PyMOL Python script that loads the backbone (N, CA, C, O; Angstrom):
from pymol import cmd

cmd.read_pdbstr("""\
ATOM      1  N   MET A   1       0.842  -1.198   0.000  1.00  0.00           N
ATOM      2  CA  MET A   1       0.000   0.000   0.000  1.00  0.00           C
ATOM      3  C   MET A   1       0.881   1.253   0.000  1.00  0.00           C
ATOM      4  O   MET A   1       1.872   1.331   0.727  1.00  0.00           O
ATOM      5  N   SER A   2       0.508   2.214  -0.813  1.00  0.00           N
ATOM      6  CA  SER A   2       1.242   3.483  -0.863  1.00  0.00           C
ATOM      7  C   SER A   2       0.861   4.343   0.332  1.00  0.00           C
ATOM      8  O   SER A   2      -0.320   4.578   0.588  1.00  0.00           O
ATOM      9  N   ILE A   3       1.859   4.809   1.056  1.00  0.00           N
ATOM     10  CA  ILE A   3       1.603   5.729   2.157  1.00  0.00           C
ATOM     11  C   ILE A   3       1.495   7.154   1.619  1.00  0.00           C
ATOM     12  O   ILE A   3       0.761   7.975   2.170  1.00  0.00           O
ATOM     13  N   ILE A   4       2.233   7.447   0.532  1.00  0.00           N
ATOM     14  CA  ILE A   4       2.104   8.711  -0.196  1.00  0.00           C
ATOM     15  C   ILE A   4       1.969   8.368  -1.675  1.00  0.00           C
ATOM     16  O   ILE A   4       2.801   7.656  -2.235  1.00  0.00           O
ATOM     17  N   ALA A   5       0.914   8.881  -2.300  1.00  0.00           N
ATOM     18  CA  ALA A   5       0.693   8.658  -3.730  1.00  0.00           C
ATOM     19  C   ALA A   5       0.479  10.004  -4.406  1.00  0.00           C
ATOM     20  O   ALA A   5      -0.382  10.784  -4.000  1.00  0.00           O
ATOM     21  N   ILE A   6       1.261  10.266  -5.430  1.00  0.00           N
ATOM     22  CA  ILE A   6       1.188  11.521  -6.181  1.00  0.00           C
ATOM     23  C   ILE A   6       0.895  11.163  -7.631  1.00  0.00           C
ATOM     24  O   ILE A   6       1.566  10.316  -8.220  1.00  0.00           O
ATOM     25  N   SER A   7      -0.113  11.815  -8.200  1.00  0.00           N
ATOM     26  CA  SER A   7      -0.517  11.495  -9.565  1.00  0.00           C
ATOM     27  C   SER A   7      -0.688  12.756 -10.401  1.00  0.00           C
ATOM     28  O   SER A   7      -1.474  13.639 -10.059  1.00  0.00           O
ATOM     29  N   ASN A   8       0.059  12.829 -11.506  1.00  0.00           N
ATOM     30  CA  ASN A   8      -0.063  13.912 -12.490  1.00  0.00           C
ATOM     31  C   ASN A   8      -0.001  15.304 -11.856  1.00  0.00           C
ATOM     32  O   ASN A   8      -0.770  16.193 -12.220  1.00  0.00           O
ATOM     33  N   LEU A   9       0.906  15.480 -10.921  1.00  0.00           N
ATOM     34  CA  LEU A   9       1.002  16.724 -10.157  1.00  0.00           C
ATOM     35  C   LEU A   9       1.755  17.792 -10.941  1.00  0.00           C
ATOM     36  O   LEU A   9       2.880  17.575 -11.392  1.00  0.00           O
ATOM     37  N   THR A  10       1.120  18.939 -11.093  1.00  0.00           N
ATOM     38  CA  THR A  10       1.718  20.084 -11.770  1.00  0.00           C
ATOM     39  C   THR A  10       1.525  21.321 -10.903  1.00  0.00           C
ATOM     40  O   THR A  10       0.483  21.494 -10.272  1.00  0.00           O
ATOM     41  N   LYS A  11       2.537  22.175 -10.881  1.00  0.00           N
ATOM     42  CA  LYS A  11       2.416  23.458 -10.194  1.00  0.00           C
ATOM     43  C   LYS A  11       2.974  24.539 -11.101  1.00  0.00           C
ATOM     44  O   LYS A  11       4.150  24.528 -11.463  1.00  0.00           O
ATOM     45  N   THR A  12       2.096  25.482 -11.463  1.00  0.00           N
ATOM     46  CA  THR A  12       2.502  26.654 -12.225  1.00  0.00           C
ATOM     47  C   THR A  12       2.149  27.875 -11.386  1.00  0.00           C
ATOM     48  O   THR A  12       0.991  28.060 -11.013  1.00  0.00           O
ATOM     49  N   TYR A  13       3.132  28.702 -11.091  1.00  0.00           N
ATOM     50  CA  TYR A  13       2.902  29.901 -10.288  1.00  0.00           C
ATOM     51  C   TYR A  13       2.264  31.002 -11.138  1.00  0.00           C
ATOM     52  O   TYR A  13       2.285  30.930 -12.367  1.00  0.00           O
ATOM     53  N   ALA A  14       1.703  32.011 -10.489  1.00  0.00           N
ATOM     54  CA  ALA A  14       1.022  33.118 -11.175  1.00  0.00           C
ATOM     55  C   ALA A  14       1.941  33.816 -12.177  1.00  0.00           C
ATOM     56  O   ALA A  14       1.474  34.355 -13.180  1.00  0.00           O
ATOM     57  N   SER A  15       3.231  33.805 -11.909  1.00  0.00           N
ATOM     58  CA  SER A  15       4.202  34.437 -12.814  1.00  0.00           C
ATOM     59  C   SER A  15       4.389  33.652 -14.111  1.00  0.00           C
ATOM     60  O   SER A  15       5.019  34.136 -15.051  1.00  0.00           O
ATOM     61  N   GLY A  16       3.837  32.435 -14.156  1.00  0.00           N
ATOM     62  CA  GLY A  16       4.007  31.579 -15.324  1.00  0.00           C
ATOM     63  C   GLY A  16       5.099  30.537 -15.150  1.00  0.00           C
ATOM     64  O   GLY A  16       5.257  29.659 -15.998  1.00  0.00           O
ATOM     65  N   LEU A  17       5.856  30.622 -14.060  1.00  0.00           N
ATOM     66  CA  LEU A  17       6.913  29.654 -13.788  1.00  0.00           C
ATOM     67  C   LEU A  17       6.302  28.294 -13.479  1.00  0.00           C
ATOM     68  O   LEU A  17       5.499  28.168 -12.554  1.00  0.00           O
ATOM     69  N   ARG A  18       6.676  27.277 -14.249  1.00  0.00           N
ATOM     70  CA  ARG A  18       6.203  25.917 -13.986  1.00  0.00           C
ATOM     71  C   ARG A  18       7.250  25.227 -13.123  1.00  0.00           C
ATOM     72  O   ARG A  18       8.342  24.906 -13.593  1.00  0.00           O
ATOM     73  N   ALA A  19       6.912  25.002 -11.864  1.00  0.00           N
ATOM     74  CA  ALA A  19       7.842  24.387 -10.923  1.00  0.00           C
ATOM     75  C   ALA A  19       7.796  22.866 -10.992  1.00  0.00           C
ATOM     76  O   ALA A  19       8.814  22.205 -10.789  1.00  0.00           O
ATOM     77  N   LEU A  20       6.621  22.305 -11.278  1.00  0.00           N
ATOM     78  CA  LEU A  20       6.455  20.854 -11.380  1.00  0.00           C
ATOM     79  C   LEU A  20       5.632  20.536 -12.611  1.00  0.00           C
ATOM     80  O   LEU A  20       4.680  21.248 -12.931  1.00  0.00           O
ATOM     81  N   LYS A  21       5.995  19.468 -13.303  1.00  0.00           N
ATOM     82  CA  LYS A  21       5.263  19.076 -14.511  1.00  0.00           C
ATOM     83  C   LYS A  21       4.967  17.579 -14.477  1.00  0.00           C
ATOM     84  O   LYS A  21       5.875  16.758 -14.609  1.00  0.00           O
ATOM     85  N   ALA A  22       3.702  17.229 -14.299  1.00  0.00           N
ATOM     86  CA  ALA A  22       3.208  15.847 -14.397  1.00  0.00           C
ATOM     87  C   ALA A  22       4.021  14.858 -13.561  1.00  0.00           C
ATOM     88  O   ALA A  22       4.535  13.871 -14.087  1.00  0.00           O
ATOM     89  N   ILE A  23       4.136  15.124 -12.261  1.00  0.00           N
ATOM     90  CA  ILE A  23       4.883  14.250 -11.357  1.00  0.00           C
ATOM     91  C   ILE A  23       3.995  13.082 -10.930  1.00  0.00           C
ATOM     92  O   ILE A  23       2.861  13.283 -10.497  1.00  0.00           O
ATOM     93  N   ASP A  24       4.519  11.864 -11.055  1.00  0.00           N
ATOM     94  CA  ASP A  24       3.882  10.645 -10.551  1.00  0.00           C
ATOM     95  C   ASP A  24       4.873   9.976  -9.611  1.00  0.00           C
ATOM     96  O   ASP A  24       6.036   9.775  -9.962  1.00  0.00           O
ATOM     97  N   LEU A  25       4.403   9.629  -8.404  1.00  0.00           N
ATOM     98  CA  LEU A  25       5.303   9.046  -7.406  1.00  0.00           C
ATOM     99  C   LEU A  25       4.484   8.247  -6.407  1.00  0.00           C
ATOM    100  O   LEU A  25       3.407   8.676  -5.991  1.00  0.00           O
ATOM    101  N   GLN A  26       4.995   7.088  -6.024  1.00  0.00           N
ATOM    102  CA  GLN A  26       4.390   6.316  -4.947  1.00  0.00           C
ATOM    103  C   GLN A  26       5.483   5.947  -3.959  1.00  0.00           C
ATOM    104  O   GLN A  26       6.542   5.450  -4.342  1.00  0.00           O
ATOM    105  N   ILE A  27       5.214   6.194  -2.687  1.00  0.00           N
ATOM    106  CA  ILE A  27       6.124   5.806  -1.616  1.00  0.00           C
ATOM    107  C   ILE A  27       5.356   4.829  -0.747  1.00  0.00           C
ATOM    108  O   ILE A  27       4.305   5.163  -0.200  1.00  0.00           O
ATOM    109  N   ASN A  28       5.887   3.616  -0.622  1.00  0.00           N
ATOM    110  CA  ASN A  28       5.204   2.579   0.140  1.00  0.00           C
ATOM    111  C   ASN A  28       5.605   2.617   1.603  1.00  0.00           C
ATOM    112  O   ASN A  28       6.689   3.083   1.954  1.00  0.00           O
ATOM    113  N   LYS A  29       4.719   2.123   2.446  1.00  0.00           N
ATOM    114  CA  LYS A  29       4.975   2.066   3.878  1.00  0.00           C
ATOM    115  C   LYS A  29       6.276   1.302   4.128  1.00  0.00           C
ATOM    116  O   LYS A  29       6.481   0.220   3.578  1.00  0.00           O
ATOM    117  N   GLY A  30       7.144   1.864   4.951  1.00  0.00           N
ATOM    118  CA  GLY A  30       8.403   1.230   5.301  1.00  0.00           C
ATOM    119  C   GLY A  30       9.565   1.579   4.391  1.00  0.00           C
ATOM    120  O   GLY A  30      10.712   1.266   4.712  1.00  0.00           O
ATOM    121  N   GLU A  31       9.295   2.220   3.262  1.00  0.00           N
ATOM    122  CA  GLU A  31      10.370   2.608   2.352  1.00  0.00           C
ATOM    123  C   GLU A  31      11.108   3.828   2.887  1.00  0.00           C
ATOM    124  O   GLU A  31      10.530   4.668   3.576  1.00  0.00           O
ATOM    125  N   ILE A  32      12.376   3.911   2.564  1.00  0.00           N
ATOM    126  CA  ILE A  32      13.172   5.106   2.842  1.00  0.00           C
ATOM    127  C   ILE A  32      13.290   5.850   1.522  1.00  0.00           C
ATOM    128  O   ILE A  32      13.656   5.268   0.501  1.00  0.00           O
ATOM    129  N   PHE A  33      12.978   7.138   1.550  1.00  0.00           N
ATOM    130  CA  PHE A  33      12.903   7.926   0.323  1.00  0.00           C
ATOM    131  C   PHE A  33      13.715   9.198   0.488  1.00  0.00           C
ATOM    132  O   PHE A  33      13.640   9.852   1.528  1.00  0.00           O
ATOM    133  N   ALA A  34      14.488   9.555  -0.523  1.00  0.00           N
ATOM    134  CA  ALA A  34      15.248  10.808  -0.526  1.00  0.00           C
ATOM    135  C   ALA A  34      14.881  11.585  -1.782  1.00  0.00           C
ATOM    136  O   ALA A  34      14.792  11.012  -2.868  1.00  0.00           O
ATOM    137  N   LEU A  35      14.671  12.874  -1.635  1.00  0.00           N
ATOM    138  CA  LEU A  35      14.340  13.754  -2.754  1.00  0.00           C
ATOM    139  C   LEU A  35      15.549  14.655  -3.003  1.00  0.00           C
ATOM    140  O   LEU A  35      15.847  15.545  -2.206  1.00  0.00           O
ATOM    141  N   LEU A  36      16.235  14.412  -4.109  1.00  0.00           N
ATOM    142  CA  LEU A  36      17.465  15.133  -4.424  1.00  0.00           C
ATOM    143  C   LEU A  36      17.331  15.843  -5.758  1.00  0.00           C
ATOM    144  O   LEU A  36      16.613  15.381  -6.646  1.00  0.00           O
ATOM    145  N   GLY A  37      18.021  16.965  -5.898  1.00  0.00           N
ATOM    146  CA  GLY A  37      18.027  17.683  -7.168  1.00  0.00           C
ATOM    147  C   GLY A  37      18.714  19.024  -7.009  1.00  0.00           C
ATOM    148  O   GLY A  37      18.952  19.478  -5.890  1.00  0.00           O
ATOM    149  N   PRO A  38      19.034  19.659  -8.131  1.00  0.00           N
ATOM    150  CA  PRO A  38      19.709  20.960  -8.083  1.00  0.00           C
ATOM    151  C   PRO A  38      18.765  22.069  -7.619  1.00  0.00           C
ATOM    152  O   PRO A  38      17.553  21.870  -7.535  1.00  0.00           O
ATOM    153  N   ASN A  39      19.328  23.229  -7.323  1.00  0.00           N
ATOM    154  CA  ASN A  39      18.518  24.398  -6.961  1.00  0.00           C
ATOM    155  C   ASN A  39      17.499  24.666  -8.057  1.00  0.00           C
ATOM    156  O   ASN A  39      17.822  24.601  -9.243  1.00  0.00           O
ATOM    157  N   GLY A  40      16.270  24.967  -7.659  1.00  0.00           N
ATOM    158  CA  GLY A  40      15.231  25.307  -8.621  1.00  0.00           C
ATOM    159  C   GLY A  40      14.552  24.122  -9.275  1.00  0.00           C
ATOM    160  O   GLY A  40      13.764  24.304 -10.203  1.00  0.00           O
ATOM    161  N   ALA A  41      14.837  22.903  -8.813  1.00  0.00           N
ATOM    162  CA  ALA A  41      14.266  21.703  -9.434  1.00  0.00           C
ATOM    163  C   ALA A  41      12.824  21.435  -9.009  1.00  0.00           C
ATOM    164  O   ALA A  41      12.131  20.649  -9.654  1.00  0.00           O
ATOM    165  N   GLY A  42      12.358  22.077  -7.928  1.00  0.00           N
ATOM    166  CA  GLY A  42      10.985  21.888  -7.472  1.00  0.00           C
ATOM    167  C   GLY A  42      10.840  21.038  -6.222  1.00  0.00           C
ATOM    168  O   GLY A  42       9.727  20.656  -5.862  1.00  0.00           O
ATOM    169  N   LYS A  43      11.951  20.735  -5.554  1.00  0.00           N
ATOM    170  CA  LYS A  43      11.906  19.898  -4.350  1.00  0.00           C
ATOM    171  C   LYS A  43      11.051  20.526  -3.252  1.00  0.00           C
ATOM    172  O   LYS A  43      10.177  19.864  -2.693  1.00  0.00           O
ATOM    173  N   THR A  44      11.292  21.771  -2.946  1.00  0.00           N
ATOM    174  CA  THR A  44      10.542  22.454  -1.892  1.00  0.00           C
ATOM    175  C   THR A  44       9.082  22.606  -2.281  1.00  0.00           C
ATOM    176  O   THR A  44       8.203  22.463  -1.431  1.00  0.00           O
ATOM    177  N   THR A  45       8.808  22.890  -3.532  1.00  0.00           N
ATOM    178  CA  THR A  45       7.426  23.002  -4.003  1.00  0.00           C
ATOM    179  C   THR A  45       6.702  21.678  -3.821  1.00  0.00           C
ATOM    180  O   THR A  45       5.570  21.656  -3.337  1.00  0.00           O
ATOM    181  N   LEU A  46       7.335  20.576  -4.200  1.00  0.00           N
ATOM    182  CA  LEU A  46       6.709  19.257  -4.064  1.00  0.00           C
ATOM    183  C   LEU A  46       6.401  18.936  -2.607  1.00  0.00           C
ATOM    184  O   LEU A  46       5.287  18.522  -2.287  1.00  0.00           O
ATOM    185  N   ILE A  47       7.368  19.122  -1.731  1.00  0.00           N
ATOM    186  CA  ILE A  47       7.160  18.842  -0.308  1.00  0.00           C
ATOM    187  C   ILE A  47       6.087  19.767   0.263  1.00  0.00           C
ATOM    188  O   ILE A  47       5.271  19.330   1.074  1.00  0.00           O
ATOM    189  N   SER A  48       6.076  21.019  -0.140  1.00  0.00           N
ATOM    190  CA  SER A  48       5.070  21.975   0.347  1.00  0.00           C
ATOM    191  C   SER A  48       3.664  21.578  -0.087  1.00  0.00           C
ATOM    192  O   SER A  48       2.711  21.768   0.668  1.00  0.00           O
ATOM    193  N   ILE A  49       3.521  21.035  -1.280  1.00  0.00           N
ATOM    194  CA  ILE A  49       2.211  20.568  -1.738  1.00  0.00           C
ATOM    195  C   ILE A  49       1.786  19.346  -0.932  1.00  0.00           C
ATOM    196  O   ILE A  49       0.646  19.278  -0.473  1.00  0.00           O
ATOM    197  N   VAL A  50       2.680  18.384  -0.755  1.00  0.00           N
ATOM    198  CA  VAL A  50       2.357  17.169  -0.001  1.00  0.00           C
ATOM    199  C   VAL A  50       1.919  17.520   1.419  1.00  0.00           C
ATOM    200  O   VAL A  50       1.018  16.882   1.963  1.00  0.00           O
ATOM    201  N   CYS A  51       2.544  18.520   2.018  1.00  0.00           N
ATOM    202  CA  CYS A  51       2.208  18.924   3.392  1.00  0.00           C
ATOM    203  C   CYS A  51       1.010  19.867   3.468  1.00  0.00           C
ATOM    204  O   CYS A  51       0.575  20.215   4.566  1.00  0.00           O
ATOM    205  N   GLY A  52       0.473  20.284   2.330  1.00  0.00           N
ATOM    206  CA  GLY A  52      -0.704  21.153   2.335  1.00  0.00           C
ATOM    207  C   GLY A  52      -0.397  22.625   2.487  1.00  0.00           C
ATOM    208  O   GLY A  52      -1.300  23.415   2.764  1.00  0.00           O
ATOM    209  N   ILE A  53       0.847  23.015   2.315  1.00  0.00           N
ATOM    210  CA  ILE A  53       1.246  24.414   2.460  1.00  0.00           C
ATOM    211  C   ILE A  53       1.002  25.187   1.169  1.00  0.00           C
ATOM    212  O   ILE A  53       0.618  26.356   1.205  1.00  0.00           O
ATOM    213  N   VAL A  54       1.225  24.535   0.029  1.00  0.00           N
ATOM    214  CA  VAL A  54       1.053  25.122  -1.302  1.00  0.00           C
ATOM    215  C   VAL A  54       0.005  24.304  -2.044  1.00  0.00           C
ATOM    216  O   VAL A  54      -0.066  23.087  -1.869  1.00  0.00           O
ATOM    217  N   THR A  55      -0.809  24.957  -2.872  1.00  0.00           N
ATOM    218  CA  THR A  55      -1.841  24.278  -3.655  1.00  0.00           C
ATOM    219  C   THR A  55      -1.302  23.921  -5.033  1.00  0.00           C
ATOM    220  O   THR A  55      -0.683  24.749  -5.701  1.00  0.00           O
ATOM    221  N   ALA A  56      -1.540  22.688  -5.451  1.00  0.00           N
ATOM    222  CA  ALA A  56      -1.124  22.242  -6.784  1.00  0.00           C
ATOM    223  C   ALA A  56      -2.034  22.860  -7.837  1.00  0.00           C
ATOM    224  O   ALA A  56      -3.186  23.190  -7.554  1.00  0.00           O
ATOM    225  N   THR A  57      -1.518  23.015  -9.043  1.00  0.00           N
ATOM    226  CA  THR A  57      -2.330  23.492 -10.161  1.00  0.00           C
ATOM    227  C   THR A  57      -3.208  22.360 -10.674  1.00  0.00           C
ATOM    228  O   THR A  57      -4.402  22.557 -10.899  1.00  0.00           O
ATOM    229  N   THR A  58      -2.632  21.179 -10.861  1.00  0.00           N
ATOM    230  CA  THR A  58      -3.381  19.983 -11.254  1.00  0.00           C
ATOM    231  C   THR A  58      -2.794  18.778 -10.537  1.00  0.00           C
ATOM    232  O   THR A  58      -1.691  18.837  -9.994  1.00  0.00           O
ATOM    233  N   GLY A  59      -3.548  17.682 -10.541  1.00  0.00           N
ATOM    234  CA  GLY A  59      -3.082  16.431  -9.972  1.00  0.00           C
ATOM    235  C   GLY A  59      -3.637  16.173  -8.589  1.00  0.00           C
ATOM    236  O   GLY A  59      -4.345  16.999  -8.013  1.00  0.00           O
ATOM    237  N   THR A  60      -3.294  14.997  -8.067  1.00  0.00           N
ATOM    238  CA  THR A  60      -3.775  14.589  -6.749  1.00  0.00           C
ATOM    239  C   THR A  60      -2.626  14.060  -5.901  1.00  0.00           C
ATOM    240  O   THR A  60      -1.637  13.530  -6.406  1.00  0.00           O
ATOM    241  N   VAL A  61      -2.796  14.225  -4.594  1.00  0.00           N
ATOM    242  CA  VAL A  61      -1.858  13.679  -3.618  1.00  0.00           C
ATOM    243  C   VAL A  61      -2.688  13.048  -2.514  1.00  0.00           C
ATOM    244  O   VAL A  61      -3.618  13.666  -1.995  1.00  0.00           O
ATOM    245  N   THR A  62      -2.348  11.805  -2.153  1.00  0.00           N
ATOM    246  CA  THR A  62      -2.974  11.179  -0.992  1.00  0.00           C
ATOM    247  C   THR A  62      -1.886  10.787  -0.005  1.00  0.00           C
ATOM    248  O   THR A  62      -0.800  10.350  -0.387  1.00  0.00           O
ATOM    249  N   VAL A  63      -2.201  10.953   1.268  1.00  0.00           N
ATOM    250  CA  VAL A  63      -1.301  10.583   2.355  1.00  0.00           C
ATOM    251  C   VAL A  63      -2.063   9.599   3.230  1.00  0.00           C
ATOM    252  O   VAL A  63      -3.061   9.957   3.855  1.00  0.00           O
ATOM    253  N   GLY A  64      -1.597   8.374   3.272  1.00  0.00           N
ATOM    254  CA  GLY A  64      -2.295   7.349   4.041  1.00  0.00           C
ATOM    255  C   GLY A  64      -3.720   7.137   3.568  1.00  0.00           C
ATOM    256  O   GLY A  64      -4.595   6.799   4.366  1.00  0.00           O
ATOM    257  N   GLY A  65      -3.963   7.330   2.285  1.00  0.00           N
ATOM    258  CA  GLY A  65      -5.294   7.159   1.709  1.00  0.00           C
ATOM    259  C   GLY A  65      -6.169   8.393   1.769  1.00  0.00           C
ATOM    260  O   GLY A  65      -7.262   8.394   1.201  1.00  0.00           O
ATOM    261  N   ALA A  66      -5.722   9.447   2.443  1.00  0.00           N
ATOM    262  CA  ALA A  66      -6.503  10.684   2.574  1.00  0.00           C
ATOM    263  C   ALA A  66      -6.037  11.705   1.539  1.00  0.00           C
ATOM    264  O   ALA A  66      -4.852  12.033   1.471  1.00  0.00           O
ATOM    265  N   ASP A  67      -6.969  12.202   0.740  1.00  0.00           N
ATOM    266  CA  ASP A  67      -6.665  13.229  -0.257  1.00  0.00           C
ATOM    267  C   ASP A  67      -6.313  14.527   0.466  1.00  0.00           C
ATOM    268  O   ASP A  67      -7.039  14.948   1.367  1.00  0.00           O
ATOM    269  N   ILE A  68      -5.201  15.169   0.080  1.00  0.00           N
ATOM    270  CA  ILE A  68      -4.742  16.355   0.812  1.00  0.00           C
ATOM    271  C   ILE A  68      -5.641  17.568   0.630  1.00  0.00           C
ATOM    272  O   ILE A  68      -5.545  18.522   1.402  1.00  0.00           O
ATOM    273  N   VAL A  69      -6.515  17.553  -0.378  1.00  0.00           N
ATOM    274  CA  VAL A  69      -7.458  18.660  -0.578  1.00  0.00           C
ATOM    275  C   VAL A  69      -8.811  18.307   0.035  1.00  0.00           C
ATOM    276  O   VAL A  69      -9.328  19.036   0.882  1.00  0.00           O
ATOM    277  N   ARG A  70      -9.371  17.198  -0.395  1.00  0.00           N
ATOM    278  CA  ARG A  70     -10.711  16.800   0.049  1.00  0.00           C
ATOM    279  C   ARG A  70     -10.724  16.407   1.534  1.00  0.00           C
ATOM    280  O   ARG A  70     -11.664  16.737   2.256  1.00  0.00           O
ATOM    281  N   ASP A  71      -9.678  15.702   1.985  1.00  0.00           N
ATOM    282  CA  ASP A  71      -9.587  15.226   3.370  1.00  0.00           C
ATOM    283  C   ASP A  71      -8.430  15.923   4.084  1.00  0.00           C
ATOM    284  O   ASP A  71      -7.590  15.275   4.709  1.00  0.00           O
ATOM    285  N   PHE A  72      -8.400  17.251   3.980  1.00  0.00           N
ATOM    286  CA  PHE A  72      -7.270  18.042   4.462  1.00  0.00           C
ATOM    287  C   PHE A  72      -6.910  17.736   5.913  1.00  0.00           C
ATOM    288  O   PHE A  72      -5.752  17.454   6.219  1.00  0.00           O
ATOM    289  N   ARG A  73      -7.882  17.788   6.793  1.00  0.00           N
ATOM    290  CA  ARG A  73      -7.585  17.583   8.221  1.00  0.00           C
ATOM    291  C   ARG A  73      -7.032  16.185   8.492  1.00  0.00           C
ATOM    292  O   ARG A  73      -6.071  16.027   9.245  1.00  0.00           O
ATOM    293  N   GLU A  74      -7.634  15.187   7.885  1.00  0.00           N
ATOM    294  CA  GLU A  74      -7.162  13.813   8.089  1.00  0.00           C
ATOM    295  C   GLU A  74      -5.746  13.629   7.547  1.00  0.00           C
ATOM    296  O   GLU A  74      -4.906  13.010   8.201  1.00  0.00           O
ATOM    297  N   SER A  75      -5.480  14.163   6.359  1.00  0.00           N
ATOM    298  CA  SER A  75      -4.144  14.004   5.773  1.00  0.00           C
ATOM    299  C   SER A  75      -3.087  14.710   6.615  1.00  0.00           C
ATOM    300  O   SER A  75      -1.964  14.222   6.739  1.00  0.00           O
ATOM    301  N   ARG A  76      -3.439  15.855   7.195  1.00  0.00           N
ATOM    302  CA  ARG A  76      -2.482  16.603   8.027  1.00  0.00           C
ATOM    303  C   ARG A  76      -2.105  15.844   9.292  1.00  0.00           C
ATOM    304  O   ARG A  76      -1.010  16.039   9.820  1.00  0.00           O
ATOM    305  N   THR A  77      -2.993  14.977   9.790  1.00  0.00           N
ATOM    306  CA  THR A  77      -2.661  14.188  10.984  1.00  0.00           C
ATOM    307  C   THR A  77      -1.676  13.070  10.670  1.00  0.00           C
ATOM    308  O   THR A  77      -1.125  12.452  11.581  1.00  0.00           O
ATOM    309  N   LYS A  78      -1.451  12.804   9.371  1.00  0.00           N
ATOM    310  CA  LYS A  78      -0.623  11.674   8.963  1.00  0.00           C
ATOM    311  C   LYS A  78       0.754  12.073   8.450  1.00  0.00           C
ATOM    312  O   LYS A  78       1.548  11.210   8.075  1.00  0.00           O
ATOM    313  N   ILE A  79       1.047  13.371   8.429  1.00  0.00           N
ATOM    314  CA  ILE A  79       2.339  13.811   7.891  1.00  0.00           C
ATOM    315  C   ILE A  79       2.836  15.028   8.667  1.00  0.00           C
ATOM    316  O   ILE A  79       2.047  15.844   9.143  1.00  0.00           O
ATOM    317  N   GLY A  80       4.145  15.130   8.784  1.00  0.00           N
ATOM    318  CA  GLY A  80       4.757  16.281   9.432  1.00  0.00           C
ATOM    319  C   GLY A  80       5.967  16.731   8.632  1.00  0.00           C
ATOM    320  O   GLY A  80       6.512  15.964   7.838  1.00  0.00           O
ATOM    321  N   LEU A  81       6.379  17.946   8.833  1.00  0.00           N
ATOM    322  CA  LEU A  81       7.515  18.509   8.110  1.00  0.00           C
ATOM    323  C   LEU A  81       8.507  19.083   9.112  1.00  0.00           C
ATOM    324  O   LEU A  81       8.144  19.875   9.982  1.00  0.00           O
ATOM    325  N   VAL A  82       9.757  18.674   8.977  1.00  0.00           N
ATOM    326  CA  VAL A  82      10.837  19.225   9.789  1.00  0.00           C
ATOM    327  C   VAL A  82      11.826  19.861   8.816  1.00  0.00           C
ATOM    328  O   VAL A  82      12.607  19.152   8.182  1.00  0.00           O
ATOM    329  N   PRO A  83      11.803  21.199   8.687  1.00  0.00           N
ATOM    330  CA  PRO A  83      12.722  21.854   7.747  1.00  0.00           C
ATOM    331  C   PRO A  83      14.168  21.730   8.222  1.00  0.00           C
ATOM    332  O   PRO A  83      14.439  21.491   9.399  1.00  0.00           O
ATOM    333  N   GLN A  84      15.075  21.897   7.282  1.00  0.00           N
ATOM    334  CA  GLN A  84      16.510  21.770   7.594  1.00  0.00           C
ATOM    335  C   GLN A  84      16.934  22.728   8.667  1.00  0.00           C
ATOM    336  O   GLN A  84      18.104  22.751   9.047  1.00  0.00           O
TER     337      GLN A  84
END
""", "prot")
cmd.dss("prot")
cmd.show_as("cartoon", "prot")
cmd.util.cbc("prot")
cmd.orient("prot")
């Protein structure tokens, strides 16, 4: 079972900058996952969307089966963010 599932996730900012384009990702329970990339690759945007801080332009994200938009409160109880 996927603990985090991301499907067709896109984020385009008001300025026209496309930070994410059609991201698909599944992280299964018990997996260790690292998100690596150069500056400006969209790492912070992706994590911010998963945590409910930033709204995606298109696509869906579920955390523990809870949709981060439709089931916002439930999804927030299943994930936390510790910045560097």
